[in-house]
N, C-alpha and C positions, 0 to 999 in steps of 0.2 A: 503492499499500500503506500503511493506517494503521499503521505501524511506527517508530521510531527506535530511534536506537543511544544506550541507556542509559551500558553499560561493556562494555569488554572486558580480557580477564587474558590471561595470562599465566603456561602454569609454569615454574616452575623451581627449580633446586637448590640456588640460589645467593643464597636470597633479603636476604640481610644487605649482599655485597658489593652488589647488582644495585639492593637499595632505596639505600644511602647513597649510590650513580654520581647517580640521580633528584634525590633531595635537593642533592646538593653541585652538580646542574644548576641547579639553581632553581626545582623541581616543590616542591608542599607538600604533605606526608606527613598524612593527617587521621585514620585509624582503623586499627586493627587486629583481625583479632578469630579466632577457632578457629572450626570449622564441625564440631560436636558430630554423629557419625555419618559424615560425609564422609571424615575422616581430614586435613585440611587444614587451613591457617592463612594468612592472608592480610597483605599489607601494600598500604594503599591509596591513592591521588593523587586529590584532585579539582578538578575545573576546574567551569567554571558551566554546565556544559551535559553535562557526563559526568564519567567516571571511569577511570584507569588503577589496574590489581587487578594486582597480584603476587601468585600461587598455589603454596604450595607443599607438599609432605606434611608433617603431624603424624604420622601412624598408616598408614605404607604397609597392613597389615591390617586397619586400620579401612576403607580408601579400596576395597579389591579384595574385604571382604567386608559391604559396608553397602548401604546402598539405592541409594548411588552407584558401584556395581560396573561397570553398564553403560556408564561414562562414560567408564574405559580410563585412570583419569586415572596410576595408576603405571605402564602401560605406556605412553603419551603422552609421561612421563617420561624415560623409559627406552631407548626407542630414537630416534636419530638421526633417522628417518626420519619421523616422527609430528610432527604437528602440535602446536605449545603452546600453542596459541592456544584464545581461546574468544569466543565473544559474547552479550551479553544484550542482549534488548529489550524497549521497552516499548509500548503504542499511543501513538498521537496525541490519539486520541479518549477519549472519558470514557465512551461506553456501551463495552461488551462485545462484542468482534468475533470472529468463527472460528477455530478453530489456524491461524493463515500459513503453517503447515508439517505434515509428516506428523512425527511422532512417537511420543514416549513420555511418562508421566506421572511425574517424580521429587519423590516425597515425601519432603524432608528432616526431618532430625530437631529442626533448629535451626527450624523454622518449625512452626506450628498448621497442624494437619490442619480445612480442605482446600487448604490452602494449598499449590501445588505449582508446581513448575517444568514447563514445553510441553521438552521436549529434542529437537532434532531427526534422523529415522530416519540421519543420516548419522554416529552420534556411534561405531558401528563397525567407522566408514575413518577410521583413524585417521592417514590424510596429509591430512585435512581437520578443520577448525577446527572445535572444540565450536560449537554453538547453541542457544540458550535463549532460550525465551518467558516472561515471567512474565505470565499471565492474571489472576491475583490485583490489581494496580495498575491503578488510573486512570491518565490521565492525570498525568505525572511535573513535579514543583515543583521548578524547577532549582533548583540549590546556588548558594550564594552566589558574589560574584564573590573571586578568589583573586587576591592579591596579592602580587608580589615585591620585594624591597632598592628595586630602582630604577624600583618603580612597578607599575601594573598590566598589561593585556594589552600581550602579545600571548599570554602563555600561559596566561589566564584562560579563552578558550575552543580545544574542541574544533572544526579547521572538517571533518576529513577523517581517515578512519579506511583505510587500506591494507592488507590483510592478504594477502602472497603465499603462496601454496598450489601445494606440490610434488608436484602432482599432473596426470596428462594429462586428464584430464576431471572436470569438475563433475558433483557429483550434485546430484540431484532439489533438494532441499535450498538447499545452497548458489544454485540458479538460480532460484529463490522470493523469496531475500534480496538480488535484482541491483538492487531500487528503493527500498530501503532509507535512507535519509537520513544523510547524514556516512559510508555503511562504502561499502568497496567490496573485490570479491576479484580479482585476477589472478593468472595462472600463471606459475611461476619453479620455478628451477631448487635452490633452497631457501627454507624457513620463513624470514620477515621479516614485521614490520610497520612502516609508515611510518606515524608521529602527524604529521599536519599542524596547528599552532598558530595563532591568531589568523590571518592574514592571510595567506590560500593564495599570495599573489607573493613571503611570506620569502624571503630567501634564506642564512637561517644555517641550520647544520644541525649534529646532535651521534651520531655512532652508539656506541651502546652494548655493542656484538660487547666480545668475545666473553662479558660478561655476561649478557648480553641480547639477541635475535635483534631488534632496534630500533630506530630512528632516527627521532630527533626533528626535524621544521624549524619553525622559526618565526620 
């Protein structure tokens, strides 16, 4: 499959506490942005080959009534059994490719027409992560290297993102993404994402619960 993980997001109702914990851990916050018409804002943490986005509600009514209403962002944040995760995918080649999974077109207010996301058909399955493909982006030129106070890597590079899905059976959308580079879905009893940075054999780890359903290994 000619796809790769551009970034993933976690819906949270504690953006300040959760984001500050990531900063304290040593991640570099790169930017914040409001999403007009979507009712959300974010805090973003950029790596050499991807990004972690904390997504939070700015206006619940806008999220429920705007063009992103079928993503069920308000419900996903409110329901403990819903997945708070999403993956955003781009292609690994310059040429356009067919839509990689069944879904629907989401034209955000903050993108000029006809630049629209392709959202997976599983968006109504709240137990599964949202799956988003960006068809109007060519092969991504990766971000600059990220440095910490004590040097570069291992926090500069995403090795793998493993999302635990509390669902008995995976939808066709998740099955279609089984071969995406640096991304894996596993069945579990609770929603959790494990982000592995640098060398996959690293033995350091940090659990960010209860502020975020996130474990970082490096």
